[in-house]
VOGU-3710 file (C-alpha; in Angstrom, 3 decimals, decimal comma):
1> mapgfdqlsd> 96,218/114,380/43,790  94,413/111,563/45,593  92,541/112,498/48,761  93,978/111,423/52,104  92,480/108,609/54,176  90,833/111,191/56,545  89,231/113,030/53,590  87,163/109,998/52,425  83,429/110,251/53,042  81,452/107,490/54,720
11> hdydddiedi> 79,900/106,619/51,373  83,277/106,301/49,664  84,555/104,203/52,553  81,635/101,761/52,297  82,194/101,393/48,551  85,884/100,646/49,037  85,150/98,073/51,763  82,960/96,087/49,378  85,820/95,871/46,855  88,411/94,474/49,313
21> dfsdlkeryd> 88,988/90,685/49,378  89,202/89,465/53,007  89,256/85,743/52,174  92,908/85,325/53,173  92,329/87,010/56,539  89,181/85,021/57,185  91,017/81,802/56,449  93,869/82,806/58,753  91,918/84,208/61,715  88,617/82,351/61,389
31> vrmeegldtf> 87,447/80,945/64,706  88,146/77,234/64,769  85,023/75,611/66,127  86,738/72,266/66,350  89,331/73,367/68,899  88,695/71,425/72,080  86,222/69,127/70,317  88,693/66,743/68,684  88,058/64,104/71,341  84,331/63,944/70,505
41> vvvdglpvvt> 82,645/61,575/68,063  79,032/61,303/66,905  77,616/57,773/66,932  74,647/57,390/64,589  72,498/54,403/63,637  71,463/53,611/67,228  68,066/52,083/68,050  65,351/54,472/69,266  64,678/53,812/72,975  62,662/55,280/75,820
51> eeqksklikf> 64,041/56,957/78,947  63,769/53,662/80,856  65,729/51,756/78,147  68,338/54,477/77,731  70,735/53,364/80,503  70,676/49,772/79,293  71,546/50,868/75,732  74,369/53,103/76,997  75,927/50,229/78,948  75,708/47,971/75,908
61> llkrlnsvgr> 77,166/50,691/73,676  79,948/51,398/76,159  81,417/47,912/75,643  81,775/48,544/71,915  83,170/52,037/72,321  85,814/50,942/74,858  87,173/48,298/72,437  89,152/50,992/70,574  89,897/53,446/73,388  88,723/54,737/76,744
71> ikdgeesifm> 85,631/56,882/77,277  86,627/59,887/79,379  84,158/59,658/82,293  82,373/56,409/81,586  78,616/56,646/81,017  78,623/60,374/81,828  80,605/61,070/78,649  77,853/59,607/76,444  75,177/62,221/75,729  72,079/60,778/74,061
81> pmndqgnseg> 69,474/63,495/73,200  65,767/62,767/73,881  62,825/64,348/72,021  59,533/65,724/73,412  57,898/62,313/73,140  60,473/60,844/75,544  62,314/58,809/72,885  65,939/58,989/71,782  66,882/60,437/68,384  69,008/57,458/67,269
91> fafveyqtpe> 72,399/59,111/67,834  74,739/60,061/70,679  77,758/62,271/71,395  80,753/60,486/72,938  83,955/61,926/74,413  87,197/59,903/74,386  90,288/60,567/76,487  92,541/61,492/73,521  92,027/62,702/69,928  93,892/59,598/68,680
101> qavaatkqlh> 91,310/57,337/70,303  88,519/59,352/68,676  90,146/58,880/65,250  90,573/55,151/65,948  86,844/54,927/66,774  85,869/56,473/63,438  88,091/54,041/61,553  87,384/50,839/63,447  83,748/51,207/64,522  82,271/52,924/61,480
111> gvaldkkhtl> 80,118/50,428/59,599  80,241/47,813/62,390  76,975/46,018/63,160  75,546/46,791/66,611  72,906/44,077/66,283  70,960/42,412/63,455  68,983/45,584/62,645  71,400/48,431/63,441  74,800/49,429/62,030  76,971/52,079/63,658
121> avnkltdiek> 78,024/55,219/61,799  80,836/56,949/63,692  82,177/60,383/62,668  84,292/63,074/64,319  82,325/65,973/65,758  84,810/68,336/64,147  83,845/66,965/60,733  80,275/68,130/61,266  81,535/71,621/62,080  84,049/71,516/59,244
131> ygregridee> 81,737/70,385/56,472  78,527/71,877/57,843  79,509/75,541/57,923  77,517/78,136/56,092  77,990/77,946/52,368  79,271/74,374/52,357  75,850/72,727/52,283  73,208/73,542/49,680  69,842/74,552/51,127  68,004/72,820/48,292
141> ytqpeiepfs> 68,279/69,099/47,629  69,920/68,227/44,337  69,427/64,731/43,066  72,806/63,081/42,406  73,640/62,069/38,871  73,782/58,329/38,319  76,538/57,335/35,947  75,454/55,035/33,132  76,331/51,383/33,595  79,480/50,251/31,844
151> drehlrwwlf> 80,913/46,756/31,691  84,160/46,245/33,558  86,969/44,127/32,264  87,355/40,772/33,985  90,338/40,931/36,307  91,237/37,280/35,624  90,686/37,344/31,886  94,042/35,748/31,054  92,875/32,423/32,530  90,445/32,015/29,591
161> dpaardqfam> 93,237/31,748/27,020  92,399/28,701/24,804  96,027/27,568/24,803  96,350/28,058/28,587  99,389/30,256/28,068  101,052/32,146/30,892  102,086/35,783/31,050  105,065/37,640/32,428  105,912/41,278/33,111  109,277/42,609/31,972
171> frgdnvgvyw> 110,942/45,868/33,045  113,790/47,085/30,836  115,079/50,613/30,374  112,157/52,953/31,013  109,569/50,506/29,645  107,392/47,921/31,369  105,565/45,366/29,230  103,285/42,377/29,799  103,701/39,454/27,367  102,220/36,089/26,436
181> hnkkeppepi> 104,738/33,254/26,683  104,894/31,279/23,413  107,432/28,571/24,237  110,117/28,702/21,530  108,584/31,674/19,725  109,306/35,281/20,790  106,912/36,578/23,474  103,730/38,234/22,233  103,278/41,757/23,664  99,954/42,624/25,333
191> vdrkhwtqlf> 100,845/46,084/26,604  104,100/48,056/26,683  104,311/51,449/28,402  107,046/53,976/28,993  107,589/55,257/32,566  104,956/52,865/33,919  106,875/52,658/37,199  109,705/54,533/38,901  111,176/51,734/41,031  109,857/48,252/40,186
201> vswsphgtyl> 106,667/46,290/39,485  105,066/43,513/41,520  102,264/41,014/40,864  99,706/40,294/43,578  99,831/36,698/44,948  97,006/35,444/42,679  98,024/37,544/39,679  94,938/39,801/39,751  96,826/43,101/40,027  100,104/44,558/38,797
211> asihqqgvql> 101,502/47,149/41,234  103,639/50,082/40,065  105,654/52,280/42,434  105,809/56,073/42,142  106,982/59,009/44,228  103,331/59,845/44,969  102,310/56,304/45,955  101,273/52,884/44,625  98,950/52,138/41,715  97,235/48,838/40,883
221> wggesfkrik> 96,480/47,861/37,284  94,370/45,051/35,858  91,939/43,836/33,214  92,653/43,065/29,569  93,725/46,642/28,801  95,530/47,061/32,143  93,520/50,045/33,322  94,217/51,667/36,663  92,133/49,947/39,345  93,195/51,673/42,579
231> qfphpfvslv> 95,581/54,343/43,872  97,200/54,434/47,305  98,784/57,845/47,969  101,860/57,275/50,141  104,591/59,875/49,432  108,073/58,450/48,649  106,877/54,850/49,005  109,631/52,347/48,241  108,354/48,942/49,458  105,011/47,135/49,063
241> efspgenyit> 103,669/43,792/50,275  100,337/42,106/49,435  98,360/39,980/51,862  98,002/36,282/50,869  94,413/36,701/49,649  94,951/40,045/47,866  92,511/41,906/50,147  95,120/44,194/51,722  98,403/45,853/50,823  101,176/47,247/53,037
251> twshqpivve> 103,264/50,251/51,947  106,490/51,580/53,496  108,483/54,774/53,111  111,725/55,755/54,828  110,387/59,314/55,136  107,709/60,072/57,751  104,365/61,005/56,225  103,439/64,692/56,101  99,665/65,119/55,820  97,820/68,005/54,197
261> egkgpltlde> 94,423/67,866/55,873  91,567/67,585/53,412  93,726/66,374/50,503  93,362/62,686/49,804  92,448/59,829/52,144  95,321/60,409/54,596  94,415/62,119/57,872  96,339/63,513/60,812  96,347/59,975/62,218  98,956/59,082/59,543
271> egkhiiiwdi> 101,144/62,103/60,339  104,751/61,065/61,043  104,158/57,364/60,281  106,126/55,149/57,853  103,848/52,162/57,243  100,211/52,016/56,098  97,953/48,984/55,738  95,305/49,598/53,043  92,034/47,907/52,160  92,349/47,174/48,426
281> ttgkplrsfv> 88,576/47,035/47,854  87,831/50,480/49,298  91,232/52,066/48,682  91,237/53,474/52,231  93,918/53,146/54,925  93,058/50,805/57,791  95,857/51,816/60,143  99,309/53,398/60,090  102,461/52,677/62,089  105,968/53,892/62,838
291> aydlpappna> 108,718/51,632/61,444  111,126/49,606/63,595  114,746/48,924/62,660  116,187/45,447/63,054  118,592/45,099/66,000  122,089/43,640/65,889  122,138/39,817/65,623  122,259/37,837/68,871  125,704/37,068/70,304  127,250/39,881/68,240
301> dpgaippkak> 130,616/41,194/69,346  129,836/44,175/71,636  133,141/45,823/70,760  132,570/45,703/66,997  131,360/48,710/65,024  127,547/48,424/64,837  126,299/47,775/61,289  123,960/50,148/59,503  120,364/49,696/60,653  118,322/47,425/58,382
311> vqwpafkwsa> 114,659/47,796/57,572  112,366/45,177/59,089  110,601/43,898/55,977  108,049/42,589/55,565  107,069/44,802/58,482  103,811/42,852/58,932  103,160/39,137/58,512  99,755/37,638/57,721  97,878/34,557/58,812  96,933/32,284/55,924
321> dekfvarmkp> 93,236/33,256/56,041  93,933/36,991/56,631  92,104/37,027/59,961  95,253/38,282/61,704  98,214/40,450/60,847  101,146/40,880/63,221  104,347/42,845/63,638  107,327/42,354/65,923  108,914/44,925/68,148  112,481/43,564/68,240
331> nesisvyelp> 113,545/42,091/71,596  110,184/42,986/73,181  106,843/41,764/71,816  104,513/40,641/69,030  101,444/42,763/68,317  98,599/40,819/66,683  95,755/42,746/65,024  92,348/41,422/63,992  91,107/42,218/60,514  89,370/44,150/59,080
341> rmnlldktsi> 89,001/46,396/62,155  92,748/46,357/62,899  92,110/46,285/66,649  94,828/44,805/68,880  93,970/41,234/69,868  92,827/41,235/73,519  93,937/44,911/73,638  97,481/43,930/74,515  100,661/42,779/72,783  102,292/39,409/73,451
351> kvegivefef> 105,365/40,110/75,591  108,321/38,001/74,408  111,621/39,174/75,856  114,479/39,023/73,350  112,361/37,894/70,388  114,405/37,740/67,147  112,040/36,340/64,512  108,484/35,049/64,102  106,508/33,444/61,264  102,824/32,634/60,714
361> apaitqregv> 101,905/29,170/59,460  101,257/29,437/55,686  98,113/27,304/55,974  95,347/26,699/58,501  95,926/23,192/59,858  93,832/20,831/61,966  95,994/19,440/64,741  95,176/16,060/66,207  92,733/16,401/69,098  92,010/20,099/68,423
371> ktyeslvcfw> 88,502/20,831/67,110  88,438/24,622/67,436  89,784/27,120/64,928  93,388/28,181/65,395  96,119/29,940/63,481  99,663/28,975/64,445  102,624/31,311/64,883  106,214/30,303/65,673  108,963/32,487/67,181  112,370/32,095/68,791
381> tpemgsnpak> 114,412/33,875/71,448  118,213/33,692/72,010  120,082/32,652/75,134  119,889/35,310/77,841  122,022/34,832/80,931  121,485/31,300/82,215  118,270/30,864/80,203  118,551/28,731/77,047  117,358/29,784/73,624  113,749/28,819/72,960
391> vtlmslpske> 111,517/28,020/70,001  107,832/28,511/70,788  104,731/27,457/68,884  101,620/29,481/69,794  97,932/29,186/68,877  95,827/32,240/67,988  93,455/33,750/69,011  93,777/31,918/72,345  97,526/32,771/72,677  98,018/29,273/74,079
401> vvrtrnlfnv> 101,568/27,900/73,929  101,360/24,645/71,972  105,010/23,579/72,146  108,389/24,894/73,306  111,886/23,636/72,575  115,010/24,607/74,526  118,247/25,079/72,550  121,838/25,587/73,742  124,979/27,201/72,294  122,881/28,951/69,635
411> tdaklhwqsd> 124,511/31,485/67,309  121,528/31,957/65,040  118,285/30,271/63,995  115,938/30,443/61,003  112,299/29,347/60,787  111,140/27,443/57,680  107,455/26,448/57,367  106,386/23,728/54,948  103,717/25,104/52,547  100,862/23,011/54,017
421> akficvkvdr> 102,020/23,751/57,602  102,607/20,024/58,216  106,131/20,789/59,480  108,282/23,671/60,570  112,045/23,276/60,406  114,176/25,369/62,746  117,681/25,622/61,280  119,930/26,090/64,324  123,529/27,232/63,959  125,422/26,148/67,064
431> hskskkslat> 128,880/27,165/68,175  131,354/25,090/70,098  132,305/26,007/73,658  135,384/27,775/72,336  133,174/29,559/69,731  135,774/28,787/67,061  133,622/26,445/64,958  129,989/26,216/63,877  127,680/23,280/63,200  124,033/23,126/62,117
441> nleifrikek> 121,100/21,155/63,519  117,664/20,797/61,936  114,850/20,684/64,500  111,680/19,583/62,664  108,330/20,059/64,434  105,662/17,605/63,232  102,610/19,854/63,544  99,808/17,369/62,766  101,032/14,587/65,054  99,851/14,291/68,630
451> gvpvevvdsm> 101,838/16,460/71,020  103,820/18,030/68,144  106,933/15,829/68,433  110,309/17,212/67,320  112,645/15,240/65,064  116,328/16,177/65,088  118,332/15,658/61,918  121,951/14,784/62,764  124,190/17,800/63,106  126,300/18,744/60,099
461> kdtvinfawe> 129,895/19,833/60,450  129,540/22,435/57,700  127,282/25,482/58,006  123,943/25,338/56,199  123,698/28,430/53,998  120,346/27,631/52,353  117,303/25,457/53,087  114,017/24,951/51,212  111,003/22,624/51,603  109,355/21,063/48,576
471> pkgdrfvlit> 106,056/22,914/47,884  103,061/20,685/48,669  105,532/17,946/49,607  107,587/16,627/52,504  111,121/16,621/51,069  113,766/19,301/51,436  117,115/20,409/50,056  119,942/22,174/51,850  123,253/23,663/50,790  126,263/23,563/53,087
481> ageavagsnv> 129,538/25,467/52,846  132,895/24,521/54,297  135,238/26,874/56,111  136,980/29,519/54,018  140,721/29,138/53,587  142,568/31,891/55,450  144,038/34,479/53,085  142,262/33,065/50,017  139,941/35,158/47,826  138,185/32,048/46,505
491> apktavsfft> 134,908/31,137/48,205  134,784/27,642/49,725  133,095/24,849/47,779  129,512/23,959/48,658  127,569/20,705/48,815  123,920/20,066/47,922  122,112/17,505/50,098  118,669/15,964/49,508  116,497/14,659/52,372  113,314/12,625/52,089
501> pekvkgagtg> 111,107/10,673/54,515  111,235/6,902/54,711  108,371/4,905/53,270  105,799/3,884/55,881  102,528/2,028/55,717  99,411/4,156/55,974  99,066/7,926/55,652  101,839/8,973/58,033  105,231/10,465/57,225  108,339/8,475/58,053
511> afkhartfdk> 111,552/9,747/59,589  113,617/12,108/57,463  116,670/10,463/55,940  119,583/11,704/53,894  119,178/10,568/50,271  122,233/11,883/48,431  124,820/14,677/48,422  126,457/16,356/45,435  129,680/17,982/46,572  132,363/20,206/45,034
521> knsngiywsp> 129,726/22,673/43,889  129,501/26,474/43,839  125,730/26,586/44,321  124,007/28,989/46,711  120,332/29,076/45,623  117,479/26,534/45,825  114,478/27,038/43,520  111,664/24,480/43,757  108,994/24,124/41,112  105,695/25,519/42,507
531> kgrfvviatv> 104,188/22,070/41,899  107,022/20,205/43,648  109,074/17,256/42,336  111,535/19,345/40,248  114,158/21,685/41,678  116,834/23,940/40,227  120,047/24,434/42,198  121,859/27,551/40,979  124,851/29,800/41,564  123,383/33,296/41,695
541> svqqfsdldf> 125,121/36,703/41,764  128,624/35,201/41,830  131,025/36,674/39,302  133,176/33,590/38,739  130,416/30,945/38,540  126,867/30,710/37,175  125,915/27,034/37,320  122,427/25,571/36,814  121,534/22,018/37,854  118,080/20,551/37,080
551> ydldyegekp> 116,960/17,703/39,391  113,980/15,331/39,358  113,075/13,726/42,711  110,555/11,270/41,201  112,565/9,993/38,246  110,676/7,211/36,463  113,779/5,183/35,633  115,499/2,470/37,661  115,937/3,224/41,373  119,141/2,314/43,287
561> eseahlnanl> 118,646/-0,480/45,833  120,306/1,605/48,552  117,483/4,153/48,229  114,602/1,691/47,904  113,298/2,549/51,389  113,130/6,279/50,615  110,203/8,206/49,204  112,208/9,607/46,260  114,178/8,628/43,161  116,727/11,355/42,531
571> mlmnsedhyg> 118,164/12,149/39,097  120,304/15,027/37,824  118,614/15,714/34,463  120,880/18,421/33,085  123,590/20,941/33,968  123,778/24,306/32,225  125,292/27,755/32,656  124,038/31,362/32,430  126,836/33,874/32,818  126,050/36,780/35,145
581> mtdvewdptg> 122,797/35,208/36,405  121,140/37,220/39,197  117,612/35,763/39,398  115,835/32,436/38,902  112,049/32,131/38,727  109,581/29,349/37,840  106,394/29,937/35,897  103,209/29,110/37,901  102,667/25,777/36,111  106,130/24,413/36,882
591> ryvttsasvw> 106,898/23,788/33,175  109,375/26,603/32,550  112,223/28,302/34,397  113,552/31,792/33,739  117,111/32,841/34,537  118,033/36,488/34,153  120,882/38,952/34,565  119,664/42,313/35,881  121,285/45,685/35,341  120,425/46,416/38,970
601> thqmengyki> 123,292/44,059/39,926  125,753/44,456/37,043  125,887/45,701/33,450  127,332/42,636/31,722  125,279/40,618/29,214  121,921/41,663/30,666  118,866/39,728/29,529  117,017/36,485/30,197  116,812/32,824/29,181  113,817/30,498/29,335
611> wtfygqllqd> 114,346/26,783/30,014  112,117/23,737/30,267  111,802/22,049/33,650  114,394/19,475/32,535  116,954/22,050/31,397  116,422/22,461/27,632  117,025/26,024/26,463  113,982/27,486/24,692  114,868/31,175/24,385  118,006/33,258/24,789
621> aptekfkqll> 117,052/36,940/24,819  119,867/39,442/25,455  118,066/42,670/26,433  119,649/46,077/26,853  119,091/47,649/30,310  117,141/44,597/31,457  115,932/44,969/35,065  113,180/42,550/36,005  111,079/39,616/34,743  108,165/38,300/36,804
631> wrprpptmlp> 105,836/35,446/35,838  102,182/36,224/36,481  100,923/33,993/39,338  97,769/31,915/38,993  95,011/31,728/41,642  94,514/28,412/43,487  92,561/25,835/41,512  88,840/25,497/42,253  88,749/21,812/41,269  87,948/19,370/44,088
641> keeqrtirrn> 90,797/17,118/45,192  89,159/14,052/43,638  89,079/15,690/40,194  92,710/16,736/40,606  93,634/13,104/41,360  91,730/11,977/38,252  93,689/14,438/36,114  96,994/13,209/37,560  96,061/9,597/36,828  95,142/10,430/33,225
651> lreyskefee> 97,986/12,869/32,686  99,514/10,843/29,837  96,271/11,070/27,844  96,144/14,825/28,319  99,824/15,043/27,378  99,080/13,416/24,007  96,454/16,064/23,287  98,904/18,861/24,109  101,635/17,223/22,048  99,272/17,097/19,065
661> ldkeleegan> 98,444/20,768/19,564  102,166/21,600/19,690  102,700/19,607/16,484  99,840/21,444/14,782  101,337/24,758/15,854  104,738/23,779/14,454  103,172/22,549/11,209  101,135/25,710/11,045  104,306/27,727/11,480  106,017/25,688/8,724
671> aavidarrrl> 103,001/26,160/6,438  103,144/29,887/7,065  106,833/29,908/6,053  106,082/27,949/2,866  103,170/30,270/1,985  105,398/33,297/2,497  108,090/31,836/0,243  105,511/30,933/-2,432  104,119/34,467/-2,315  107,597/35,957/-2,750
681> ymewyswleq> 108,307/33,583/-5,646  105,061/34,574/-7,416  105,891/38,247/-6,947  109,366/37,657/-8,423  107,986/35,624/-11,353  105,385/38,295/-12,122  108,054/41,017/-12,069  110,307/38,935/-14,309  107,548/38,446/-16,926  106,878/42,196/-16,903
691> ekellreere> 110,564/42,923/-17,508  110,742/40,362/-20,349  107,738/41,943/-22,034  109,343/45,379/-21,819  112,601/43,964/-23,256  110,709/42,307/-26,131  108,961/45,558/-27,042  112,259/47,474/-26,996  113,958/44,877/-29,300  111,058/45,035/-31,745
701> elglpdpdae> 111,368/48,822/-31,949  115,099/48,436/-32,677  114,465/45,710/-35,259  116,212/43,003/-33,229  114,975/39,375/-33,115  112,920/38,051/-30,202  115,355/36,661/-27,524  112,952/33,869/-26,622  112,781/32,731/-30,257  116,615/32,664/-30,468
711> lelqrtksad> 116,800/30,678/-27,244  114,276/28,142/-28,525  116,267/27,760/-31,781  119,466/27,058/-29,826  117,679/24,410/-27,736  116,429/22,685/-30,909  119,925/22,535/-32,424  121,335/21,153/-29,209  118,696/18,448/-29,146  119,544/17,399/-32,735
721> vdadkvveev> 123,237/17,101/-31,869  122,453/14,954/-28,844  120,302/12,664/-30,981  123,245/11,899/-33,299  125,500/10,806/-30,394  126,037/7,078/-29,667  125,925/6,202/-25,985  127,773/3,041/-24,844  126,939/1,363/-21,533  129,247/-1,238/-19,908
731> veevieetee> 127,581/-3,766/-17,562  129,607/-6,128/-15,289  128,058/-9,360/-14,014  129,583/-11,733/-11,374  128,993/-15,342/-12,431  130,704/-17,231/-9,567  132,560/-16,361/-6,358  134,546/-18,678/-4,038  136,444/-18,201/-0,779  139,593/-20,078/0,296
741> ivs> 141,282/-19,780/3,664  145,065/-19,713/3,385  146,908/-20,743/6,563
//
């Protein structure tokens, strides 16, 4: 029988105590040194100063520290230890008003230069207690192991292809593959992986990275073998967006983030948030945010059932040079953040009552008379009470209003920037006083002209359902739709209209004029070539129709006299059809167009087709469970503008070289076919001779004559018979021929 607890000796008790594991209790009831210290940060990397210089340094430091939050009691909350020699130790303890401000300081001030010789290192005081406890730091210094150098794969390796081929990524079934495009030949696989993504894939804007989406987060892949480059752990992520220069990436999840402290790069600052902006180079989060839902459209019927809330995406919009990123709080404000610190510009948001939409200019422009740097942003607000709707153009970082435009009877408006930020078109849908009919106006702001004048394109009776500027150009296309017939299930016919500026002397742009309209169409999508000039007008995701029209706006043939004053020569090159078409995408060179039917929309005849820019079908590839095809983008050219002009002028000479290469490839392909046939013939002939030899040996064993000798004898007899035959040949010759006309 085991002794009772009171019968144990002191010695036995001590032995049993040593065998008990108290780690779970220690972890649960350990004294948390960081409690009450989460508002403190340690600022290291400061210059060493004397007691007399100390106050001056604190005042200078205070300006930096207050840029991300508020110090609790001003200078009194900065404790800078001094040594026995009367000099500072190069660090200080700082107390903020809230723990969130302390976290913001560590993220936004860490690594920031204080002056030319000193760089700040900002850490939470609780981290020192957390990582500096007994047993977590080795008493003896251990030299870190330096990994041997290994060459990395070039992230833009595909640009060195001798044939200058392009690539595309294709998602079908559970597989994602990346392929070389070989014109008429089947695509050449580079890599093909099962379960590479759970939702979709996305190329970065310059084609450097391929992003895959998983329940645990986002992964970026690149290099010739498509190795994993970076991971961004964001649980249940479902949307991603790259910045224009590929330096940052935004991730969104409908579920608030739950953080496990100490696991991964996410901290308590991300707890409960939906959106994270990441630095791609470091793989660390810059800042996190709560998501906003889009409000009901302006002038919506207050008695109607409110629609399901839509996600505001992209949640953040970027300036062209990535110096600013901004988000809109619907109906209230725009918050502009400076990169890479992600601090709020001027520490305050731009209050814009009723704001519906905003857009950054896609390029940094130089306005006439403005010599300082500026990034332009445009936004609009609806009519409120007696105040008209307004379109506003603002300059950043000054927040100066460059231009405003008052609008009346506005139902809705859309902002469309031209790719070089020379123009912005505001498509305004206006209602009549009775609100029974709609019409559309185009308000075009001429950004580079003095005073930013606004040109109004005559109002159209039909509603504009789609609008698109020519990339790198100054022409645009719009699609209008008539009113639906009451009680009819058939959608109204659409019309495609082309607009181009008039020819003017000098470098200016003339007034925009209507060039031509093609009516009685079913089109709803406009897809410009990335190089301009060519455009595809398509009917997408419509069950009854799937039309494709290929247009050239600089046709080299004869130009109609009525359009002689316009800066375009329009020609419909070809009309085709792709049943069930859901997507249209150009390759980055503007030579090929892909149309596809995705299983995400329907399950009928899924697959893709590849066309030339003028509408010739190159490939028809029905693909089971086809989901997505994305051409790999190319980075902007590094050639100077003068060299680009030289290439354009000599384009015909370069075309001849490429045509010869294409001919060589075709001849090479034909030669390969001939060689294959010759090889098969030789194999057959060799097999036949072997069989004849075996047959000859068998006949000899049976005492039968040689079949070849018999065949030769028959041929000889036949020849003798033919020699005895007399062949007669009748020849007719015309000696004279006359003609006589009989009345």
